[in-house]
SEDRENLO-64228 format. One record per residue (C-alpha): x, y, z; chain. Coordinates in pm, 1 decimal. Last residue first. Example, Ala and Ser with C-alpha at 12.3 -4.5 7.8 and 13.67 -1.06 7.14 Angstrom:
BEGIN
       east      north         up   chain
     1367.0     -106.0      714.0       A
     1230.0     -450.0      780.0       A
END
This chain:
BEGIN
       east      north         up   chain
    12055.5     5118.6     1922.8       A
    11988.2     5187.2     1555.5       A
    11826.7     4906.1     1357.6       A
    11990.9     4747.0     1054.5       A
    11717.3     4483.9     1016.0       A
    11343.1     4443.5     1051.0       A
    11232.2     4084.8      993.6       A
    10902.2     4080.9      809.0       A
    10528.0     4115.0      857.5       A
    10545.5     4492.5      904.8       A
    10358.1     4615.9     1215.9       A
     9986.1     4668.7     1175.8       A
     9808.3     4799.0      868.4       A
     9447.5     4912.7      855.6       A
     9357.0     5042.2      509.8       A
     8987.1     5114.1      463.7       A
     9053.3     5347.7      172.7       A
     8894.5     5672.7      290.0       A
     8899.8     5637.1      668.7       A
     9221.4     5440.5      719.0       A
     9411.4     5585.6      426.0       A
     9318.5     5939.5      531.4       A
     9442.5     5879.5      887.7       A
     9767.5     5728.8      760.6       A
     9812.8     6030.2      532.9       A
     9768.2     6268.2      832.3       A
     9975.3     6070.8     1086.6       A
    10316.9     6176.7      955.6       A
    10209.6     6540.7      966.3       A
    10086.5     6489.1     1323.3       A
    10421.6     6343.3     1424.6       A
    10641.4     6599.9     1250.2       A
    10449.0     6879.4     1419.6       A
    10498.2     6718.9     1761.7       A
    10874.6     6702.2     1712.2       A
    10883.6     7056.4     1573.5       A
    10691.8     7179.1     1879.0       A
    10940.3     7008.9     2110.1       A
    11234.1     7156.4     1917.4       A
    11081.8     7504.3     1947.7       A
    11064.6     7479.4     2329.2       A
    10735.5     7410.7     2511.6       A
    10738.2     7645.8     2808.7       A
    10789.3     7450.0     3126.8       A
    10647.1     7472.4     3478.4       A
    10771.5     7231.6     3742.4       A
    10577.4     7065.4     4019.8       A
    10639.0     6893.7     4349.1       A
    10364.6     6681.1     4502.9       A
    10579.5     6646.3     4819.7       A
    10463.6     6376.3     4815.4       A
    10350.4     6154.9     4524.4       A
    10165.1     6230.8     4200.5       A
    10426.7     6469.8     4063.7       A
    10310.6     6787.3     3891.2       A
    10388.3     6921.9     3543.0       A
    10242.0     7260.2     3450.7       A
    10299.6     7276.3     3075.3       A
    10316.5     7599.2     2876.6       A
    10231.9     7660.5     2510.5       A
    10301.5     7985.3     2324.6       A
    10055.9     8154.3     2088.9       A
    10120.3     8337.3     1761.5       A
     9790.6     8462.5     1627.0       A
     9666.3     8418.6     1269.8       A
     9316.8     8337.4     1393.8       A
     9244.4     7985.2     1274.3       A
     9578.3     7882.1     1122.2       A
     9797.0     8038.3     1391.3       A
     9568.6     7904.7     1661.7       A
     9586.6     7559.8     1506.3       A
     9965.4     7565.0     1480.6       A
     9997.3     7638.8     1853.4       A
     9727.5     7389.7     1956.8       A
     9836.8     7105.8     1727.7       A
    10202.5     7159.9     1820.7       A
    10132.8     7150.9     2194.6       A
     9932.9     6828.3     2175.1       A
    10194.7     6669.8     1950.9       A
    10469.9     6743.4     2203.1       A
    10249.2     6606.3     2481.3       A
    10224.7     6283.0     2284.7       A
    10264.1     6034.0     2570.1       A
    10607.1     5905.4     2465.9       A
    10752.8     6249.2     2391.1       A
    10618.6     6399.3     2710.4       A
    10757.5     6108.9     2913.8       A
    11095.1     6167.3     2750.9       A
    11092.0     6540.8     2831.8       A
    10966.2     6451.1     3178.5       A
    11286.0     6283.2     3291.2       A
    11555.2     6539.3     3201.3       A
    11301.4     6812.7     3276.9       A
    11243.2     6707.6     3637.0       A
    10872.1     6654.3     3697.0       A
    10900.1     6286.7     3792.7       A
    10614.4     6037.9     3829.2       A
    10365.8     6245.2     3631.7       A
    10053.1     6458.3     3639.5       A
     9999.5     6708.6     3358.8       A
     9832.6     7049.2     3338.2       A
     9810.3     7236.1     3009.2       A
     9842.4     7609.5     2951.0       A
     9789.9     7790.0     2620.4       A
     9918.0     8145.4     2588.2       A
     9872.9     8464.6     2393.7       A
     9898.4     8653.1     2727.2       A
     9563.3     8831.0     2700.0       A
     9418.2     8526.5     2525.6       A
     9496.6     8305.4     2823.6       A
     9377.2     7956.0     2731.8       A
     9347.1     7658.4     2966.1       A
     9329.0     7279.4     2958.1       A
     9415.3     7254.0     2590.6       A
     9157.7     7069.5     2377.8       A
     9277.7     6984.7     2028.7       A
     9142.3     6907.4     1684.3       A
     9279.0     6847.5     1337.1       A
     9055.3     6827.8     1032.2       A
     9208.4     6664.4      725.4       A
     9162.0     6858.0      400.7       A
     9483.6     6730.8      244.3       A
     9688.6     6964.4      465.9       A
     9539.7     7096.3      788.7       A
     9189.8     7212.5      867.8       A
     9129.3     7346.8     1215.2       A
     8927.8     7256.6     1522.1       A
     8971.2     7390.9     1873.2       A
     8810.3     7304.8     2204.6       A
     8878.0     7519.3     2511.5       A
     8881.3     7335.2     2842.2       A
     8919.5     7639.5     3067.7       A
     8902.5     8006.7     2965.3       A
     9123.7     8286.5     3097.2       A
     9178.0     8519.1     3391.3       A
     9329.9     8253.4     3613.2       A
     9533.1     7937.7     3551.3       A
     9865.1     8104.4     3468.1       A
     9850.3     8321.9     3777.6       A
     9777.7     8025.7     4004.4       A
    10058.6     7826.3     3843.2       A
    10306.6     8106.0     3911.6       A
    10192.2     8148.4     4270.9       A
    10221.6     7779.8     4360.8       A
    10032.0     7735.2     4685.9       A
     9710.3     7636.8     4509.3       A
     9897.5     7365.0     4319.3       A
    10031.5     7220.7     4642.8       A
     9679.4     7209.8     4787.5       A
     9542.9     7041.7     4473.8       A
     9819.0     6782.5     4479.1       A
     9767.0     6699.0     4845.6       A
     9392.8     6684.7     4789.3       A
     9421.4     6422.0     4517.8       A
     9703.5     6229.8     4684.7       A
     9532.1     6210.9     5023.7       A
     9195.6     6108.6     4878.0       A
     9345.8     5838.8     4655.7       A
     9555.8     5703.0     4942.3       A
     9248.1     5694.7     5167.4       A
     9052.6     5504.7     4903.7       A
     9337.1     5258.5     4848.3       A
     9368.4     5187.9     5220.4       A
     8994.6     5140.0     5261.4       A
     8770.5     5323.6     5506.2       A
     8796.7     5639.9     5296.5       A
     8593.3     5469.5     5025.1       A
     8634.5     5633.7     4687.1       A
     8392.7     5761.2     4424.4       A
     8537.9     5903.9     4105.5       A
     8490.2     6277.4     4078.0       A
     8167.8     6466.6     4023.7       A
     8156.0     6765.4     3787.6       A
     8125.2     7121.1     3922.2       A
     8500.3     7139.6     3970.7       A
     8559.8     7135.8     3594.2       A
     8910.8     7277.9     3549.5       A
     9094.0     7182.6     3867.5       A
     8888.3     6888.5     3996.2       A
     8854.1     6758.1     3640.9       A
     9230.4     6759.0     3588.3       A
     9281.3     6579.3     3918.3       A
     9026.0     6318.2     3812.0       A
     9180.9     6279.3     3467.2       A
     9522.1     6226.0     3626.3       A
     9374.0     5953.4     3847.5       A
     9229.8     5775.5     3545.1       A
     9562.4     5801.3     3360.2       A
     9750.6     5670.6     3663.1       A
     9507.2     5377.7     3694.0       A
     9574.0     5292.9     3326.0       A
     9310.6     5367.7     3063.7       A
     9185.1     5055.7     2881.2       A
     9254.5     5050.9     2507.3       A
     8987.5     4852.4     2320.3       A
     8752.0     5146.9     2281.6       A
     8684.5     5096.0     1912.0       A
     8865.8     5420.3     1834.9       A
     9177.4     5288.2     2010.2       A
     9170.7     4942.2     1849.4       A
     9163.2     5100.9     1503.4       A
     9442.1     5340.1     1602.3       A
     9658.3     5045.8     1707.8       A
     9582.9     4874.5     1376.5       A
     9675.7     5193.5     1191.7       A
    10021.9     5162.2     1339.7       A
    10257.6     5325.8     1589.1       A
    10224.8     5666.3     1422.0       A
     9849.6     5613.8     1427.3       A
     9824.3     5563.9     1804.9       A
     9993.5     5888.4     1909.8       A
     9816.7     6075.6     1628.4       A
     9477.9     5961.1     1756.4       A
     9557.8     6073.6     2110.5       A
     9678.6     6412.9     1988.7       A
     9359.8     6457.3     1787.7       A
     9275.9     6402.3     1421.9       A
     8918.2     6501.2     1358.0       A
     8558.9     6390.3     1370.8       A
     8342.0     6536.1     1649.0       A
     8234.7     6270.0     1896.3       A
     8516.1     6345.4     2141.4       A
     8431.2     6716.4     2150.1       A
     8066.8     6635.7     2220.6       A
     8170.7     6415.6     2512.3       A
     8395.5     6693.4     2644.4       A
     8114.7     6949.3     2649.2       A
     8197.3     7265.1     2457.2       A
     8225.3     7569.2     2684.5       A
     8460.6     7768.4     2465.3       A
     8493.8     7686.1     2097.1       A
     8785.8     7806.6     1884.9       A
     8737.4     7769.4     1510.8       A
     8721.8     7547.2     1205.2       A
     8364.1     7441.3     1133.3       A
     8245.1     7113.7     1283.8       A
END
């Protein structure tokens, strides 16, 4: 895939294209063995991840079918109520509605970083007129003091850094990155955050750390796990 911004690319095609994504970085900085299991499909998405994907699809790809649920069951009714409760709350949020209109959804981007490694990303929404990427997240707690740690653990910082740095590399444009973070339980509250410089630096450090590990894995067949030794002098 040539470096560039691609609108309308099917998600399955995006996944098949080689490149270092946020998800790959998140696994590689743990270990190459975790990345190996990830690309072989040995990581099962959690129920919360599956639900988040369904909400995401309902917002940005409404023409695609969602997971089937049985309203006669307690779990099916809970799924239905949460999904539609979140969508209704999102519709009522004027700021979110403005951010998620007038642009392009599910934009795929590919760019070449150091050592010839291709990086790739897929922000939920792009507003060229505002020089802005927007990504929607579901969570347990949208308060900043909670979500900042969730974002760090799940790689949202890396996602933002790949998109912002990629746009600069591909088109020479300075874009900002905004997260719409919505809770999965009533009242389905949400907060909207611009990724601060420190968050972008955190994500940048992660993908830069992952690049040589990625090259080792694919070019040299190296697949290390955790060190086979006692690790001492740890910070707590």
